[in-house]
N, C-alpha and C positions, 0 to 999 in steps of 0.2 A: 265480096267480104268475104274471105275464107276466115269462116269461122266454126269451129264444128262442136256443137253443145248438147251436151248427153240431159236426158229425163230428169228434175227435180221434181220431191214434189213441196210445193210450199208451205211455211209454218214445222216443217218439219227438220230435227236434227240440229248441232249445236252451231250457234252464230258464229260467223267468220270477221277476218278483217277485209275492205277493199278501200282502196287507195287508187287514186286518179292523178295523174301530173301530169305536166306539159316540161317542153322544154327544147331548146335550139338547137338544130346540127350543127355545130362546126366546121365542118367543109360538106359540101354535097353530095351523100351517096351512091353510090353506082346502085342498076337493081342485084347485082352480082353481092355489092357489101350487105345492102338489103335481107336477102336470102341467107350469109352466113351470118348473119345478128339474129335473125328467127330462128334458125338450127341452133347454135348453141345457148341460146336464151330457153327455146322450149326444152332442150335437155335439162339447162338447171332449175327449170320451176318445175318440170314432172317428180323431178328426185324429192323437190320440198314438199310437195301438192299444195303448190301456187299455181290461179291460172288467170285467165285474162285474153287481153286483147291488144295490140299495137297499130297505132295510125299515122303514118309519114306525109305529110301533104307540104309541098314548098317551103321543107329545111324545117320544117319542125314535127316534132313528134308528140302524140298525145297515149299514153298508155293507162289502162286499168288493168290494176291487180288485185283478188282474193284469194285469201287464203288463210290457214293459222297465224295470230297475228306474230308467234316469233320465227315463223318462218318468212312471212312478208318484210321483217328485220333484215334478215338476213340478205334477200334480197334488194332492201332499199338500200342499205351500204352498198353492196355492189354498184348499182345507179350510182349512187351518189360519186363513186368512184370514178367511172367510166368519162373519158375523158374526150369522147366524142359528140359531146352535147353539150349544153351551157346555160345558162337562165333556166333553171329548175325550178318550178311552180309546184306548186301544189293545190290541185282545184277541192279533190273532197279525200275526206280522210274519215270512215263511219264503220259501225258494225253490221253486217248485213244477217238474215236468216236461210238465204240458200244462193249460191252461182249463179252467173250466166251463161259464163264461158267452161269450155269442158277442155280447152286447148289457150295457149298463149299464142295471137297468131296477130297474120300479121294483113293490113287495109290497103292497098294502093288502090288510090281512088281517080277515077276519070269521067268529070261531069259528061252526063246523058248530053247528047246533039238533039236539040229540035225535040226536047219536050214542050208538049205543049200546057197551056196555063188552063183549067179548065173555067168555064164562065160561070159564076154565079148568081143566081135567081133564086131568092128567095123573099115574099114579101110578109114574110113575117116580121113586128117590130123584135129592135133586140134587147134579148133578155137585160134583166138590170145589175147582172155581172160583164156585160160585154166594155161597160167602158175601162176599165181593168185590164182589159186585154195589150194595149201598146206599152204599159207603161210594163206590165210582167215579162212580155216581149223583149224589153230592151233589156233588163236586169239578167233574163233569162240566157242572152246572146252576152253581156257582160262575163257571164258566169260567180255572178252573185247570190249565193247558195244564203250565204245572212240573210239578205233585205226579200229574197221571195219566201221563207218560209216566215218572217214578220209578217209579210204582206198577207197570206196567206191564211197565217194566225186571227189576223186582227181582221180578217173576212168573216172565217170560221165565228170569233167573240161576236159578230152585228149578227148571229142567228143563223146562217147557212149551212145547209145541211152538208155532209161531204158529198153527197152524191152531185150534187149542182155544184158545187166547185170544183169537182171532176168535170161533167160535161159540159159546163156554162162557161168556164174559164181555162183549165188546163187542158182542155182539147182544141177549142179554139185558138188559145197558144202556139200550142205543138204545130196548128196550119199555116199558123203567121209568120211560124219559126221559118218553115219550109217555103212561105214568096219572101222571103226574107234573101233565102238562097238563093231561088230564081233567080233573083232579079240582081244576084250578086253583091248583095250588104253584108254579107258574111259567108265566111270559109266553109267547109265541111267538119272541119275541126269544133269551130264554133256552134253549128248545128247539134254537132253530135254533144257535144258536152252540156250545149243547155235541155235537150232531153232528158240526157242523167240526171241533171240534178230536178227537172220536174217529175222525172219516177222518180225519185227519192219524196220531193215533196209532196204527191199522190200520194204514198205510203204513208207520212207523217200523219196526212189531213186524214184517210182511211181508219190507220189504228186510233189516233184518238179521238177518234167520233166510237168507234167501237168500245162500249160500258158494259154493253151486257153480256150475257153468258152466249157462245154463238148456237147458232140451229143447227139440229144436224138433221141433215138431208142423206136421201138413200144414195143421191146421183153423184156421179163422176165425170171430169171433164181432161182432156189433152189441150190446154193451152198451147198452140204453136205460131209462131213468126212465119209466114211464106218463104218457102224455101229460097234461101238468098239472102232475104228481106234483113239489113243492117237494124233498125231501126225496130225500139222493142218496147217503146213506149205504151201503146194501148195494150199489149200482150200481158206486162208487168203488172200494170193495173189492175186488169181484170181479176188478175189472181187474188189481189187484196178483197173484191167482191164477194166472186164465189167463197173463199175461205171463209169470209165473212158469214157467207148462208148456208155454211154448213157442209160443202162440195166438197170432194174428196178431186185436188186439183193437184195434175203434173204440168211440167211446163218443158216444151222446149224450141228448141233452135237451131232447124236443119238447113242444110247446104243444098240439099237435094229434096228429088219430089220421092224419089225412092228409101231416102233417111227417114222424111216424113213417114212412109207409109210403113215401115218396119218399128217405130215408135204409136202408132196405131195398133197395129197388129200384134205388137207386144202387151199391151194392157185392157184389160174388159172395160171399155168408158162407153158411157153411155154417148155422149158427145165430143166436138172436137169444134175448136173454134182457130181458123186459120186467119193471121193479124197482116197487113199490107203497113206501108209507114202510115200513121197519122200527120203528117206535115208535107210528104211531098203525094202529088196524085202520082202514082205510077201507070196510065193509062198500058204502056206497054207491058205492065204483069199481068193482066186480066187472063190471058190465053195459058201464062205459065201457073196462074193461080186455077183457074177452072180444070187444068190436068192434073194437078194435086188434090181440089177435092173429088174427083175421078177414083184416082187412086187410091186415096184414104178410105173410102167407099169400101173399092175390092179388096183393099189389106182387111175389112173387119165383115164382114157382109152378115153374120152371127147376131150381132149385138150393136155396130153403130147406130144409134136410132135419129141423130139429128147430127150437120153440119152446119156451122153457123161462120160467116167471114164479115172482117172489118177491114177500116180503114178508112182514110181522106176520101177515096172515091166513093164510100157506100153511103159516108155520112152525110157527102152535098149531095147525096140522090144522083151524080153522073151514070152509076150502076147498080145491076139490083143484084137479089141473092139466084133468080131465074137464070141473070146472064152468066154466072159463074155455075148453074147448076146446083147451088145452096139450099137448105131448108131457110136458113136466117140470115140475113145482113144487118149488121147494127147500124143505126143510123147515129148512137152516144154507148158508151160505156154505161149510161144508166138505165137501170134493167134489166138489163142483157139475162143475169140469172134467172129473173120471175120466168121469162120469155122463153129461154128453153128449156125449163123446168115443165111450163106448160104443154112445148111442144112435143117433149118425150113423154108425157102422161096420155097424148094425145095420139100417142103412137105412129107418127107424121111422118111421110120421107121426102118427100116433095112438100114444098109449102105452097 
C-alpha cells in the first residue's frame, strides 16, 4: 500500500470532512491508466488540501477523501462527472478530527501466497460479549454502519464499558473479518470498508463514554502502524484511549522503517507503539517489525523509554515482545496506556 502519511496530533485542530465511496469501472483500466489517474488526482487534491487513498480491485474502486467540506464538494462534483466509473455508492460521510492520509494514493493489492493460519489455543471461557461477534462480522462486511452503531449502542446501554466493548467485541470482530478474507469469503475492499467502519464505531463508543474531565499526564507517545501496514484499526483506537488518559498523542502511518525513524527522532516521545494488523496474522512481518523497533531505538537513544507492539500475532500470543526486541506486547487495547505509564515510571528498557 503506497500511503505516505504525516504525523497528526490526536484531538487537535479543526474538524474536517471524510467521505468514502465505492464504484465500478466501466472498462478494466491498465496499469498505465491507473498511474495516470492517480497523478492527475494527486495534483488536483493537493491544490485543494484534500487527502485520502484509492484502492482498485477486480473492476471495483474504493476511495476515501478527507479535507475541508467545501473542497470535498469540488472533488465530489468531479468524481460524479467522471465517465470511467459507474454505480457510485457513498459508504460513509462524516466529520473527523484528524487526517489518516497525507497523500491521495493507490493500492494495487496482490493476495499473499502461502499465508499460514495461526493455531488457536485458548482454555479460557468465552467472554459474555463473544456471542455478538458473528453478527457484527456480517454487518461490518455488509458495510452497514447504521446497524453497527445501533448494535454497539444497545450493548453500551446494557452497562458494558467502552474498554469491554473494544477489547472483547471490536477487536475479535476485526480478527474474524481477517479470517473471512483468508478463507476467500470477502474481498480486500470488503475487509477495508468493514475495518474503517469499526474504527469509526470504536471512536464513537469511547467518545460517548468519556463524560469526565480528561486526566492530564506528563507522558507522550507516538502511535504508528508498522511500516507499510495498511490496517489502522488498532492504532487509531489506541489514540482514543491515550487521549482520554491525558497523554500527548501523535499518530504516524509510515511506509518505510526510515520514515518511522524520522518520526521518532522528530519528537521527544516517552513511548512508541508500533502496530501490525488486528485482522490478519502477518507472520512474515515479524522480521521487518524487529528492524522497525531497532531503528526506532537508535533514532531516539536519549529519551525514548518504552517501545510497545501490537496486532493479531501478539493478541493470540503467537509472538512476544522479546521476539521483536520490544518492551511490551499488548494482548488487547484495554489497559495499554496504564501499562506503558508504569513501564515509563520504572524506566525499563527491556521487559
